[in-house]
mmJSON file of the N, C-alpha and C atoms, coordinates in Angstrom:
{"data_MODEL":{"atom_site":{
"group_PDB":["ATOM","ATOM","ATOM","ATOM","ATOM","ATOM","ATOM","ATOM","ATOM","ATOM","ATOM","ATOM","ATOM","ATOM","ATOM","ATOM","ATOM","ATOM","ATOM","ATOM","ATOM","ATOM","ATOM","ATOM","ATOM","ATOM","ATOM","ATOM","ATOM","ATOM","ATOM","ATOM","ATOM","ATOM","ATOM","ATOM","ATOM","ATOM","ATOM","ATOM","ATOM","ATOM","ATOM","ATOM","ATOM","ATOM","ATOM","ATOM","ATOM","ATOM","ATOM","ATOM","ATOM","ATOM","ATOM","ATOM","ATOM","ATOM","ATOM","ATOM","ATOM","ATOM","ATOM","ATOM","ATOM","ATOM","ATOM","ATOM","ATOM","ATOM","ATOM","ATOM","ATOM","ATOM","ATOM","ATOM","ATOM","ATOM","ATOM","ATOM","ATOM","ATOM","ATOM","ATOM","ATOM","ATOM","ATOM","ATOM","ATOM","ATOM","ATOM","ATOM","ATOM","ATOM","ATOM","ATOM","ATOM","ATOM","ATOM","ATOM","ATOM","ATOM","ATOM","ATOM","ATOM","ATOM","ATOM","ATOM","ATOM","ATOM","ATOM","ATOM","ATOM","ATOM","ATOM","ATOM","ATOM","ATOM","ATOM","ATOM","ATOM","ATOM","ATOM","ATOM","ATOM","ATOM","ATOM","ATOM","ATOM","ATOM","ATOM","ATOM","ATOM","ATOM","ATOM","ATOM","ATOM","ATOM","ATOM","ATOM","ATOM","ATOM","ATOM","ATOM","ATOM","ATOM","ATOM","ATOM","ATOM","ATOM","ATOM","ATOM","ATOM","ATOM","ATOM","ATOM","ATOM","ATOM","ATOM","ATOM","ATOM","ATOM","ATOM","ATOM","ATOM","ATOM","ATOM","ATOM","ATOM","ATOM","ATOM","ATOM","ATOM","ATOM","ATOM","ATOM","ATOM","ATOM","ATOM","ATOM","ATOM","ATOM","ATOM","ATOM","ATOM","ATOM","ATOM","ATOM","ATOM","ATOM","ATOM","ATOM","ATOM","ATOM","ATOM","ATOM","ATOM","ATOM","ATOM","ATOM","ATOM","ATOM","ATOM","ATOM","ATOM","ATOM","ATOM","ATOM","ATOM","ATOM","ATOM","ATOM","ATOM","ATOM","ATOM","ATOM","ATOM","ATOM","ATOM","ATOM","ATOM","ATOM","ATOM","ATOM","ATOM"],
"id":[1,2,3,4,5,6,7,8,9,10,11,12,13,14,15,16,17,18,19,20,21,22,23,24,25,26,27,28,29,30,31,32,33,34,35,36,37,38,39,40,41,42,43,44,45,46,47,48,49,50,51,52,53,54,55,56,57,58,59,60,61,62,63,64,65,66,67,68,69,70,71,72,73,74,75,76,77,78,79,80,81,82,83,84,85,86,87,88,89,90,91,92,93,94,95,96,97,98,99,100,101,102,103,104,105,106,107,108,109,110,111,112,113,114,115,116,117,118,119,120,121,122,123,124,125,126,127,128,129,130,131,132,133,134,135,136,137,138,139,140,141,142,143,144,145,146,147,148,149,150,151,152,153,154,155,156,157,158,159,160,161,162,163,164,165,166,167,168,169,170,171,172,173,174,175,176,177,178,179,180,181,182,183,184,185,186,187,188,189,190,191,192,193,194,195,196,197,198,199,200,201,202,203,204,205,206,207,208,209,210,211,212,213,214,215,216,217,218,219,220,221,222,223,224,225],
"type_symbol":["N","C","C","N","C","C","N","C","C","N","C","C","N","C","C","N","C","C","N","C","C","N","C","C","N","C","C","N","C","C","N","C","C","N","C","C","N","C","C","N","C","C","N","C","C","N","C","C","N","C","C","N","C","C","N","C","C","N","C","C","N","C","C","N","C","C","N","C","C","N","C","C","N","C","C","N","C","C","N","C","C","N","C","C","N","C","C","N","C","C","N","C","C","N","C","C","N","C","C","N","C","C","N","C","C","N","C","C","N","C","C","N","C","C","N","C","C","N","C","C","N","C","C","N","C","C","N","C","C","N","C","C","N","C","C","N","C","C","N","C","C","N","C","C","N","C","C","N","C","C","N","C","C","N","C","C","N","C","C","N","C","C","N","C","C","N","C","C","N","C","C","N","C","C","N","C","C","N","C","C","N","C","C","N","C","C","N","C","C","N","C","C","N","C","C","N","C","C","N","C","C","N","C","C","N","C","C","N","C","C","N","C","C","N","C","C","N","C","C","N","C","C","N","C","C"],
"label_atom_id":["N","CA","C","N","CA","C","N","CA","C","N","CA","C","N","CA","C","N","CA","C","N","CA","C","N","CA","C","N","CA","C","N","CA","C","N","CA","C","N","CA","C","N","CA","C","N","CA","C","N","CA","C","N","CA","C","N","CA","C","N","CA","C","N","CA","C","N","CA","C","N","CA","C","N","CA","C","N","CA","C","N","CA","C","N","CA","C","N","CA","C","N","CA","C","N","CA","C","N","CA","C","N","CA","C","N","CA","C","N","CA","C","N","CA","C","N","CA","C","N","CA","C","N","CA","C","N","CA","C","N","CA","C","N","CA","C","N","CA","C","N","CA","C","N","CA","C","N","CA","C","N","CA","C","N","CA","C","N","CA","C","N","CA","C","N","CA","C","N","CA","C","N","CA","C","N","CA","C","N","CA","C","N","CA","C","N","CA","C","N","CA","C","N","CA","C","N","CA","C","N","CA","C","N","CA","C","N","CA","C","N","CA","C","N","CA","C","N","CA","C","N","CA","C","N","CA","C","N","CA","C","N","CA","C","N","CA","C","N","CA","C","N","CA","C","N","CA","C","N","CA","C","N","CA","C","N","CA","C","N","CA","C"],
"label_alt_id":[null,null,null,null,null,null,null,null,null,null,null,null,null,null,null,null,null,null,null,null,null,null,null,null,null,null,null,null,null,null,null,null,null,null,null,null,null,null,null,null,null,null,null,null,null,null,null,null,null,null,null,null,null,null,null,null,null,null,null,null,null,null,null,null,null,null,null,null,null,null,null,null,null,null,null,null,null,null,null,null,null,null,null,null,null,null,null,null,null,null,null,null,null,null,null,null,null,null,null,null,null,null,null,null,null,null,null,null,null,null,null,null,null,null,null,null,null,null,null,null,null,null,null,null,null,null,null,null,null,null,null,null,null,null,null,null,null,null,null,null,null,null,null,null,null,null,null,null,null,null,null,null,null,null,null,null,null,null,null,null,null,null,null,null,null,null,null,null,null,null,null,null,null,null,null,null,null,null,null,null,null,null,null,null,null,null,null,null,null,null,null,null,null,null,null,null,null,null,null,null,null,null,null,null,null,null,null,null,null,null,null,null,null,null,null,null,null,null,null,null,null,null,null,null,null],
"label_comp_id":["MET","MET","MET","LEU","LEU","LEU","ASN","ASN","ASN","THR","THR","THR","ILE","ILE","ILE","PRO","PRO","PRO","ASN","ASN","ASN","GLU","GLU","GLU","VAL","VAL","VAL","ALA","ALA","ALA","ARG","ARG","ARG","GLY","GLY","GLY","MET","MET","MET","ILE","ILE","ILE","PHE","PHE","PHE","ALA","ALA","ALA","THR","THR","THR","GLY","GLY","GLY","GLU","GLU","GLU","SER","SER","SER","THR","THR","THR","SER","SER","SER","LYS","LYS","LYS","GLN","GLN","GLN","PRO","PRO","PRO","ASP","ASP","ASP","ASP","ASP","ASP","ALA","ALA","ALA","GLY","GLY","GLY","THR","THR","THR","ASN","ASN","ASN","ASP","ASP","ASP","ASP","ASP","ASP","GLU","GLU","GLU","GLY","GLY","GLY","LEU","LEU","LEU","GLU","GLU","GLU","ASP","ASP","ASP","VAL","VAL","VAL","VAL","VAL","VAL","ARG","ARG","ARG","ASP","ASP","ASP","GLU","GLU","GLU","GLN","GLN","GLN","ASP","ASP","ASP","TYR","TYR","TYR","LEU","LEU","LEU","ARG","ARG","ARG","SER","SER","SER","ARG","ARG","ARG","LEU","LEU","LEU","ARG","ARG","ARG","ASN","ASN","ASN","GLU","GLU","GLU","LEU","LEU","LEU","GLY","GLY","GLY","ARG","ARG","ARG","GLU","GLU","GLU","PRO","PRO","PRO","THR","THR","THR","ASP","ASP","ASP","GLU","GLU","GLU","GLU","GLU","GLU","LEU","LEU","LEU","SER","SER","SER","GLU","GLU","GLU","TRP","TRP","TRP","GLN","GLN","GLN","ARG","ARG","ARG","GLN","GLN","GLN","HIS","HIS","HIS","THR","THR","THR","GLU","GLU","GLU","GLY","GLY","GLY","TYR","TYR","TYR"],
"label_asym_id":["A","A","A","A","A","A","A","A","A","A","A","A","A","A","A","A","A","A","A","A","A","A","A","A","A","A","A","A","A","A","A","A","A","A","A","A","A","A","A","A","A","A","A","A","A","A","A","A","A","A","A","A","A","A","A","A","A","A","A","A","A","A","A","A","A","A","A","A","A","A","A","A","A","A","A","A","A","A","A","A","A","A","A","A","A","A","A","A","A","A","A","A","A","A","A","A","A","A","A","A","A","A","A","A","A","A","A","A","A","A","A","A","A","A","A","A","A","A","A","A","A","A","A","A","A","A","A","A","A","A","A","A","A","A","A","A","A","A","A","A","A","A","A","A","A","A","A","A","A","A","A","A","A","A","A","A","A","A","A","A","A","A","A","A","A","A","A","A","A","A","A","A","A","A","A","A","A","A","A","A","A","A","A","A","A","A","A","A","A","A","A","A","A","A","A","A","A","A","A","A","A","A","A","A","A","A","A","A","A","A","A","A","A","A","A","A","A","A","A","A","A","A","A","A","A"],
"label_entity_id":["1","1","1","1","1","1","1","1","1","1","1","1","1","1","1","1","1","1","1","1","1","1","1","1","1","1","1","1","1","1","1","1","1","1","1","1","1","1","1","1","1","1","1","1","1","1","1","1","1","1","1","1","1","1","1","1","1","1","1","1","1","1","1","1","1","1","1","1","1","1","1","1","1","1","1","1","1","1","1","1","1","1","1","1","1","1","1","1","1","1","1","1","1","1","1","1","1","1","1","1","1","1","1","1","1","1","1","1","1","1","1","1","1","1","1","1","1","1","1","1","1","1","1","1","1","1","1","1","1","1","1","1","1","1","1","1","1","1","1","1","1","1","1","1","1","1","1","1","1","1","1","1","1","1","1","1","1","1","1","1","1","1","1","1","1","1","1","1","1","1","1","1","1","1","1","1","1","1","1","1","1","1","1","1","1","1","1","1","1","1","1","1","1","1","1","1","1","1","1","1","1","1","1","1","1","1","1","1","1","1","1","1","1","1","1","1","1","1","1","1","1","1","1","1","1"],
"label_seq_id":[1,1,1,2,2,2,3,3,3,4,4,4,5,5,5,6,6,6,7,7,7,8,8,8,9,9,9,10,10,10,11,11,11,12,12,12,13,13,13,14,14,14,15,15,15,16,16,16,17,17,17,18,18,18,19,19,19,20,20,20,21,21,21,22,22,22,23,23,23,24,24,24,25,25,25,26,26,26,27,27,27,28,28,28,29,29,29,30,30,30,31,31,31,32,32,32,33,33,33,34,34,34,35,35,35,36,36,36,37,37,37,38,38,38,39,39,39,40,40,40,41,41,41,42,42,42,43,43,43,44,44,44,45,45,45,46,46,46,47,47,47,48,48,48,49,49,49,50,50,50,51,51,51,52,52,52,53,53,53,54,54,54,55,55,55,56,56,56,57,57,57,58,58,58,59,59,59,60,60,60,61,61,61,62,62,62,63,63,63,64,64,64,65,65,65,66,66,66,67,67,67,68,68,68,69,69,69,70,70,70,71,71,71,72,72,72,73,73,73,74,74,74,75,75,75],
"pdbx_PDB_ins_code":[null,null,null,null,null,null,null,null,null,null,null,null,null,null,null,null,null,null,null,null,null,null,null,null,null,null,null,null,null,null,null,null,null,null,null,null,null,null,null,null,null,null,null,null,null,null,null,null,null,null,null,null,null,null,null,null,null,null,null,null,null,null,null,null,null,null,null,null,null,null,null,null,null,null,null,null,null,null,null,null,null,null,null,null,null,null,null,null,null,null,null,null,null,null,null,null,null,null,null,null,null,null,null,null,null,null,null,null,null,null,null,null,null,null,null,null,null,null,null,null,null,null,null,null,null,null,null,null,null,null,null,null,null,null,null,null,null,null,null,null,null,null,null,null,null,null,null,null,null,null,null,null,null,null,null,null,null,null,null,null,null,null,null,null,null,null,null,null,null,null,null,null,null,null,null,null,null,null,null,null,null,null,null,null,null,null,null,null,null,null,null,null,null,null,null,null,null,null,null,null,null,null,null,null,null,null,null,null,null,null,null,null,null,null,null,null,null,null,null,null,null,null,null,null,null],
"Cartn_x":[151.249,152.659,153.065,153.805,154.243,155.528,155.529,156.744,157.577,158.872,159.768,160.803,161.327,162.366,163.679,164.729,166.018,166.476,167.201,167.661,168.432,169.281,170.094,169.197,168.146,167.233,166.458,165.961,165.2,166.048,167.297,168.172,168.406,168.578,168.762,167.547,166.359,165.135,165.049,165.449,165.426,166.393,167.595,168.576,168.134,167.503,167.076,165.96,165.082,163.97,164.314,165.427,165.82,165.051,164.251,163.472,164.308,164.112,164.818,163.911,164.063,163.24,163.87,165.146,165.8,165.594,165.43,165.233,166.429,167.603,168.828,169.001,169.581,169.854,170.876,170.854,171.807,173.223,174.129,175.532,176.148,175.625,176.176,175.835,174.905,174.557,173.526,172.888,171.866,170.585,169.788,168.515,167.385,166.19,165.042,164.71,164.908,164.594,165.456,166.736,167.615,167.204,166.811,166.362,165.097,164.177,162.933,163.203,164.114,164.47,165.054,165.845,166.413,165.319,164.332,163.229,162.433,162.149,161.399,162.175,163.459,164.3,164.32,164.441,164.445,163.115,162.009,160.684,160.53,161.002,160.921,161.772,162.961,163.828,163.185,162.563,161.898,160.745,159.919,158.781,159.241,160.247,160.765,161.275,161.981,162.514,161.383,160.378,159.24,158.501,158.22,157.529,158.409,159.697,160.608,160.534,160.485,160.382,159.032,157.958,156.62,156.431,156.939,156.708,157.754,158.926,160.007,160.703,160.465,161.099,161.079,161.723,161.747,160.37,159.758,158.433,158.527,157.456,157.396,156.98,157.165,156.747,155.238,154.492,153.035,152.645,153.34,153.056,153.384,154.473,154.829,153.756,153.313,152.286,150.97,150.602,149.354,149.415,150.531,150.679,150.537,151.216,151.12,149.682,148.996,147.615,146.728,146.864,146.023,146.262,147.485,147.807,147.689,147.359,147.191,145.818,144.935,143.613,142.812,142.896,142.118,142.585,143.769,144.298,143.889],
"Cartn_y":[160.487,160.746,160.36,161.208,161.008,160.196,159.09,158.286,158.871,159.004,159.526,158.482,158.578,157.669,158.44,157.889,158.583,158.848,159.938,160.323,159.21,158.502,157.448,156.338,155.986,154.947,155.441,156.674,157.236,157.281,157.697,157.723,156.33,155.354,153.971,153.437,153.857,153.417,153.987,155.23,155.85,155.128,154.838,154.154,152.731,152.068,150.681,150.596,151.587,151.546,152.191,152.929,153.59,154.86,155.299,156.515,157.719,158.773,160.004,161.17,162.247,163.419,164.312,164.139,164.987,164.403,165.259,164.849,165.303,164.846,165.198,164.323,164.832,163.986,162.911,161.826,160.744,161.248,160.758,161.142,160.633,159.524,158.926,159.742,160.685,161.516,160.903,159.803,159.203,160.005,160.002,160.709,159.709,160.224,159.351,158.485,158.992,158.209,156.96,157.096,155.929,154.9,155.356,154.446,153.72,154.446,153.842,152.825,153.14,152.208,150.923,151.058,149.878,149.011,149.643,148.904,148.163,148.838,148.205,147.019,147.186,146.105,144.921,145.207,144.135,143.38,144.12,143.486,142.603,143.075,142.283,141.027,141.166,140.002,138.983,139.465,138.575,137.826,138.575,137.962,136.92,137.252,136.311,135.04,135.2,134.054,133.207,133.88,133.152,132.336,132.953,132.228,131.132,131.369,130.339,129.102,129.308,128.176,127.474,128.244,127.655,126.897,127.459,126.866,125.825,125.905,124.999,125.387,126.621,127.141,128.665,129.291,130.756,131.283,132.179,132.701,133.688,133.752,134.725,136.082,137.125,138.462,138.513,137.792,137.751,137.102,136.035,135.38,136.294,137.032,137.992,139.065,139.602,140.641,140.118,138.915,138.324,138.078,137.593,137.361,138.68,139.726,141.031,141.543,141.391,141.856,141.141,139.832,139.045,139.406,139.731,139.995,141.469,142.327,143.742,144.273,143.429,143.866,144.529,144.0,144.512,145.855,146.31,147.562,148.645],
"Cartn_z":[101.455,101.28,99.864,99.222,97.85,97.827,97.075,96.919,95.801,96.038,95.007,94.665,93.458,92.988,93.0,93.618,93.607,92.171,91.966,90.628,89.93,90.682,90.065,89.508,90.228,89.764,88.554,88.61,87.497,86.234,86.348,85.167,84.635,85.511,85.086,84.357,84.803,84.148,82.743,82.568,81.237,80.315,80.798,79.96,79.653,80.62,80.414,79.382,79.345,78.398,77.078,77.024,75.791,75.53,76.493,76.317,76.721,76.007,76.307,75.969,76.705,76.426,75.376,75.102,74.105,72.715,71.748,70.355,69.519,69.907,69.212,67.989,66.907,65.742,66.098,65.369,65.586,65.404,66.238,66.121,64.831,64.316,63.104,61.859,61.97,60.835,59.918,60.328,59.481,59.615,58.561,58.645,58.793,59.03,59.27,58.065,56.845,55.647,55.55,55.872,55.812,56.859,58.033,59.076,58.663,58.025,57.561,56.456,55.561,54.493,55.079,56.145,56.79,57.403,58.021,58.63,57.559,56.453,55.36,54.807,54.595,54.07,55.038,56.333,57.332,57.343,57.236,57.197,55.965,54.826,53.596,53.699,54.279,54.461,55.395,56.472,57.416,56.735,55.999,55.327,54.311,53.528,52.533,53.222,54.335,55.071,55.657,56.206,56.79,55.731,54.593,53.526,52.934,52.843,52.334,53.219,54.546,55.476,55.356,55.201,55.089,53.786,52.681,51.366,50.984,51.603,51.257,49.964,49.51,48.295,48.364,47.414,47.364,46.933,47.724,47.352,46.188,45.406,44.314,44.882,44.094,44.514,44.739,43.908,44.07,45.394,45.786,47.061,48.236,48.13,49.172,49.311,48.189,48.198,48.762,48.372,48.851,50.353,50.859,52.296,53.049,52.556,53.205,53.177,52.056,51.941,52.94,53.027,53.933,55.393,55.729,57.122,57.524,56.585,56.904,56.529,56.0,55.574,56.697,57.885,59.003,59.531,59.121,59.626,58.726],
"occupancy":[1.0,1.0,1.0,1.0,1.0,1.0,1.0,1.0,1.0,1.0,1.0,1.0,1.0,1.0,1.0,1.0,1.0,1.0,1.0,1.0,1.0,1.0,1.0,1.0,1.0,1.0,1.0,1.0,1.0,1.0,1.0,1.0,1.0,1.0,1.0,1.0,1.0,1.0,1.0,1.0,1.0,1.0,1.0,1.0,1.0,1.0,1.0,1.0,1.0,1.0,1.0,1.0,1.0,1.0,1.0,1.0,1.0,1.0,1.0,1.0,1.0,1.0,1.0,1.0,1.0,1.0,1.0,1.0,1.0,1.0,1.0,1.0,1.0,1.0,1.0,1.0,1.0,1.0,1.0,1.0,1.0,1.0,1.0,1.0,1.0,1.0,1.0,1.0,1.0,1.0,1.0,1.0,1.0,1.0,1.0,1.0,1.0,1.0,1.0,1.0,1.0,1.0,1.0,1.0,1.0,1.0,1.0,1.0,1.0,1.0,1.0,1.0,1.0,1.0,1.0,1.0,1.0,1.0,1.0,1.0,1.0,1.0,1.0,1.0,1.0,1.0,1.0,1.0,1.0,1.0,1.0,1.0,1.0,1.0,1.0,1.0,1.0,1.0,1.0,1.0,1.0,1.0,1.0,1.0,1.0,1.0,1.0,1.0,1.0,1.0,1.0,1.0,1.0,1.0,1.0,1.0,1.0,1.0,1.0,1.0,1.0,1.0,1.0,1.0,1.0,1.0,1.0,1.0,1.0,1.0,1.0,1.0,1.0,1.0,1.0,1.0,1.0,1.0,1.0,1.0,1.0,1.0,1.0,1.0,1.0,1.0,1.0,1.0,1.0,1.0,1.0,1.0,1.0,1.0,1.0,1.0,1.0,1.0,1.0,1.0,1.0,1.0,1.0,1.0,1.0,1.0,1.0,1.0,1.0,1.0,1.0,1.0,1.0,1.0,1.0,1.0,1.0,1.0,1.0,1.0,1.0,1.0,1.0,1.0,1.0],
"B_iso_or_equiv":[0.0,0.0,0.0,0.0,0.0,0.0,0.0,0.0,0.0,0.0,0.0,0.0,0.0,0.0,0.0,0.0,0.0,0.0,0.0,0.0,0.0,0.0,0.0,0.0,0.0,0.0,0.0,0.0,0.0,0.0,0.0,0.0,0.0,0.0,0.0,0.0,0.0,0.0,0.0,0.0,0.0,0.0,0.0,0.0,0.0,0.0,0.0,0.0,0.0,0.0,0.0,0.0,0.0,0.0,0.0,0.0,0.0,0.0,0.0,0.0,0.0,0.0,0.0,0.0,0.0,0.0,0.0,0.0,0.0,0.0,0.0,0.0,0.0,0.0,0.0,0.0,0.0,0.0,0.0,0.0,0.0,0.0,0.0,0.0,0.0,0.0,0.0,0.0,0.0,0.0,0.0,0.0,0.0,0.0,0.0,0.0,0.0,0.0,0.0,0.0,0.0,0.0,0.0,0.0,0.0,0.0,0.0,0.0,0.0,0.0,0.0,0.0,0.0,0.0,0.0,0.0,0.0,0.0,0.0,0.0,0.0,0.0,0.0,0.0,0.0,0.0,0.0,0.0,0.0,0.0,0.0,0.0,0.0,0.0,0.0,0.0,0.0,0.0,0.0,0.0,0.0,0.0,0.0,0.0,0.0,0.0,0.0,0.0,0.0,0.0,0.0,0.0,0.0,0.0,0.0,0.0,0.0,0.0,0.0,0.0,0.0,0.0,0.0,0.0,0.0,0.0,0.0,0.0,0.0,0.0,0.0,0.0,0.0,0.0,0.0,0.0,0.0,0.0,0.0,0.0,0.0,0.0,0.0,0.0,0.0,0.0,0.0,0.0,0.0,0.0,0.0,0.0,0.0,0.0,0.0,0.0,0.0,0.0,0.0,0.0,0.0,0.0,0.0,0.0,0.0,0.0,0.0,0.0,0.0,0.0,0.0,0.0,0.0,0.0,0.0,0.0,0.0,0.0,0.0,0.0,0.0,0.0,0.0,0.0,0.0],
"pdbx_formal_charge":[null,null,null,null,null,null,null,null,null,null,null,null,null,null,null,null,null,null,null,null,null,null,null,null,null,null,null,null,null,null,null,null,null,null,null,null,null,null,null,null,null,null,null,null,null,null,null,null,null,null,null,null,null,null,null,null,null,null,null,null,null,null,null,null,null,null,null,null,null,null,null,null,null,null,null,null,null,null,null,null,null,null,null,null,null,null,null,null,null,null,null,null,null,null,null,null,null,null,null,null,null,null,null,null,null,null,null,null,null,null,null,null,null,null,null,null,null,null,null,null,null,null,null,null,null,null,null,null,null,null,null,null,null,null,null,null,null,null,null,null,null,null,null,null,null,null,null,null,null,null,null,null,null,null,null,null,null,null,null,null,null,null,null,null,null,null,null,null,null,null,null,null,null,null,null,null,null,null,null,null,null,null,null,null,null,null,null,null,null,null,null,null,null,null,null,null,null,null,null,null,null,null,null,null,null,null,null,null,null,null,null,null,null,null,null,null,null,null,null,null,null,null,null,null,null],
"auth_seq_id":[1,1,1,2,2,2,3,3,3,4,4,4,5,5,5,6,6,6,7,7,7,8,8,8,9,9,9,10,10,10,11,11,11,12,12,12,13,13,13,14,14,14,15,15,15,16,16,16,17,17,17,18,18,18,19,19,19,20,20,20,21,21,21,22,22,22,23,23,23,24,24,24,25,25,25,26,26,26,27,27,27,28,28,28,29,29,29,30,30,30,31,31,31,32,32,32,33,33,33,34,34,34,35,35,35,36,36,36,37,37,37,38,38,38,39,39,39,40,40,40,41,41,41,42,42,42,43,43,43,44,44,44,45,45,45,46,46,46,47,47,47,48,48,48,49,49,49,50,50,50,51,51,51,52,52,52,53,53,53,54,54,54,55,55,55,56,56,56,57,57,57,58,58,58,59,59,59,60,60,60,61,61,61,62,62,62,63,63,63,64,64,64,65,65,65,66,66,66,67,67,67,68,68,68,69,69,69,70,70,70,71,71,71,72,72,72,73,73,73,74,74,74,75,75,75],
"auth_comp_id":["MET","MET","MET","LEU","LEU","LEU","ASN","ASN","ASN","THR","THR","THR","ILE","ILE","ILE","PRO","PRO","PRO","ASN","ASN","ASN","GLU","GLU","GLU","VAL","VAL","VAL","ALA","ALA","ALA","ARG","ARG","ARG","GLY","GLY","GLY","MET","MET","MET","ILE","ILE","ILE","PHE","PHE","PHE","ALA","ALA","ALA","THR","THR","THR","GLY","GLY","GLY","GLU","GLU","GLU","SER","SER","SER","THR","THR","THR","SER","SER","SER","LYS","LYS","LYS","GLN","GLN","GLN","PRO","PRO","PRO","ASP","ASP","ASP","ASP","ASP","ASP","ALA","ALA","ALA","GLY","GLY","GLY","THR","THR","THR","ASN","ASN","ASN","ASP","ASP","ASP","ASP","ASP","ASP","GLU","GLU","GLU","GLY","GLY","GLY","LEU","LEU","LEU","GLU","GLU","GLU","ASP","ASP","ASP","VAL","VAL","VAL","VAL","VAL","VAL","ARG","ARG","ARG","ASP","ASP","ASP","GLU","GLU","GLU","GLN","GLN","GLN","ASP","ASP","ASP","TYR","TYR","TYR","LEU","LEU","LEU","ARG","ARG","ARG","SER","SER","SER","ARG","ARG","ARG","LEU","LEU","LEU","ARG","ARG","ARG","ASN","ASN","ASN","GLU","GLU","GLU","LEU","LEU","LEU","GLY","GLY","GLY","ARG","ARG","ARG","GLU","GLU","GLU","PRO","PRO","PRO","THR","THR","THR","ASP","ASP","ASP","GLU","GLU","GLU","GLU","GLU","GLU","LEU","LEU","LEU","SER","SER","SER","GLU","GLU","GLU","TRP","TRP","TRP","GLN","GLN","GLN","ARG","ARG","ARG","GLN","GLN","GLN","HIS","HIS","HIS","THR","THR","THR","GLU","GLU","GLU","GLY","GLY","GLY","TYR","TYR","TYR"],
"auth_asym_id":["A","A","A","A","A","A","A","A","A","A","A","A","A","A","A","A","A","A","A","A","A","A","A","A","A","A","A","A","A","A","A","A","A","A","A","A","A","A","A","A","A","A","A","A","A","A","A","A","A","A","A","A","A","A","A","A","A","A","A","A","A","A","A","A","A","A","A","A","A","A","A","A","A","A","A","A","A","A","A","A","A","A","A","A","A","A","A","A","A","A","A","A","A","A","A","A","A","A","A","A","A","A","A","A","A","A","A","A","A","A","A","A","A","A","A","A","A","A","A","A","A","A","A","A","A","A","A","A","A","A","A","A","A","A","A","A","A","A","A","A","A","A","A","A","A","A","A","A","A","A","A","A","A","A","A","A","A","A","A","A","A","A","A","A","A","A","A","A","A","A","A","A","A","A","A","A","A","A","A","A","A","A","A","A","A","A","A","A","A","A","A","A","A","A","A","A","A","A","A","A","A","A","A","A","A","A","A","A","A","A","A","A","A","A","A","A","A","A","A","A","A","A","A","A","A"],
"auth_atom_id":["N","CA","C","N","CA","C","N","CA","C","N","CA","C","N","CA","C","N","CA","C","N","CA","C","N","CA","C","N","CA","C","N","CA","C","N","CA","C","N","CA","C","N","CA","C","N","CA","C","N","CA","C","N","CA","C","N","CA","C","N","CA","C","N","CA","C","N","CA","C","N","CA","C","N","CA","C","N","CA","C","N","CA","C","N","CA","C","N","CA","C","N","CA","C","N","CA","C","N","CA","C","N","CA","C","N","CA","C","N","CA","C","N","CA","C","N","CA","C","N","CA","C","N","CA","C","N","CA","C","N","CA","C","N","CA","C","N","CA","C","N","CA","C","N","CA","C","N","CA","C","N","CA","C","N","CA","C","N","CA","C","N","CA","C","N","CA","C","N","CA","C","N","CA","C","N","CA","C","N","CA","C","N","CA","C","N","CA","C","N","CA","C","N","CA","C","N","CA","C","N","CA","C","N","CA","C","N","CA","C","N","CA","C","N","CA","C","N","CA","C","N","CA","C","N","CA","C","N","CA","C","N","CA","C","N","CA","C","N","CA","C","N","CA","C","N","CA","C","N","CA","C","N","CA","C","N","CA","C","N","CA","C"],
"pdbx_PDB_model_num":[1,1,1,1,1,1,1,1,1,1,1,1,1,1,1,1,1,1,1,1,1,1,1,1,1,1,1,1,1,1,1,1,1,1,1,1,1,1,1,1,1,1,1,1,1,1,1,1,1,1,1,1,1,1,1,1,1,1,1,1,1,1,1,1,1,1,1,1,1,1,1,1,1,1,1,1,1,1,1,1,1,1,1,1,1,1,1,1,1,1,1,1,1,1,1,1,1,1,1,1,1,1,1,1,1,1,1,1,1,1,1,1,1,1,1,1,1,1,1,1,1,1,1,1,1,1,1,1,1,1,1,1,1,1,1,1,1,1,1,1,1,1,1,1,1,1,1,1,1,1,1,1,1,1,1,1,1,1,1,1,1,1,1,1,1,1,1,1,1,1,1,1,1,1,1,1,1,1,1,1,1,1,1,1,1,1,1,1,1,1,1,1,1,1,1,1,1,1,1,1,1,1,1,1,1,1,1,1,1,1,1,1,1,1,1,1,1,1,1,1,1,1,1,1,1]
}}}
C-alpha cells in the first residue's frame, strides 16, 4: 500500500524547507550577481572577524589569503 501525504502537509514541508519547483526571478528585482557579491562580502567579513578573534588584532590581507589557502587546498 502506498502512503500519501495530504496536500496541506506537503505544502507546509515545501515552505518549511524553502524549496520550490518554480524558478521565478526575485520580486525585489535583484540579480544573481548581486546575490553572489553579498555572499562573498559576508564570507570575507566572517573570516576577518574569526581571524581578529584568534589573533587579537586586525589580520593583514596576506594572513586572510593564507588562511583561505590552507583551508581550501583539499578542494
